[in-house]
C-alpha positions, 0 to 999 in steps of 0.5 A: 499499499505504501507504494501506491501512496508514493506514486499518487503523491507526486501526481497530486503535487504536480496537479496542485503546482499546475493549478497554482501556476494557472491561478497566479498567471490569470491574476497577472494578466490585466483584464479589460471591462466589457461594459458597454456604453448606453446606446443613444438614439436621436429621436425624430418624427419618424421614430418617436412613436416607437418610444413615446405614446401620445394620447389626448382627449377633449372634455368639459366642452361648453358653449357661452354667448355674450351680449356686447355693449350694443344690444344687437351684437352677440358674441359667442364661443366654445371652450373645452379642456385638452388633456394631453398625456405622454409616456414611454413605451420602452425602458430607458431614459430621455435627454433634452426631449422636446416635442411639438404637436398639432392637435385636432379632434377625431370627431366630426364636430371639430374643424379648425376654422368655422364659418366665421373665419375663427379657429380653435386655438389655446386660450394662451395663444390668443384669438389669432392662432390658426391651430392648436399647436404647442411644444412640451418637454419630456421628463427624463422618465419619458413622462408628460401630462397637462391640461390645456384650455382651448376655444373658438369664437363664434362657435356653438360646438361642444368639443369632446372626444379623442384628440388626434395628435400630429408630431411636427418636430422632435429634438432630443435623445433616447438612452437605452439602458 
């Protein structure tokens, strides 16, 4: 039995030596990090819907009639709230994203211009605006939500329903994680 131990002992010593050399040599070889930089994608009108969902609706539509200083002059207008929501549909972050949109209604009651030459517009834009058009900035998480008040002079429509959103300009980047 003692011969078997003597034969196996050199074999064990050889294996331990080879293993030790392998461990030492792997520690002395410099390693490089394989961590990739996050992929950045420039957002455009053509690709924005792949990253951001835009939803809008018109609510609280109402019609108001005003009588002017002359008893025969009436001025009326319709108002509504435009509820806009934007949110990311893919995981990642957004950097300096600004989106400009034009909004209309999918419903037949909405026309940009009525018979009197007046347009639906944001109240903040003033009476001469010819469309509901504005820009907004996304947060880094890809979210945005806001209510806008819209109106149209000399109009009796009560605007309600889903909004149709056309993206007309996009700047910024999506950062894939």
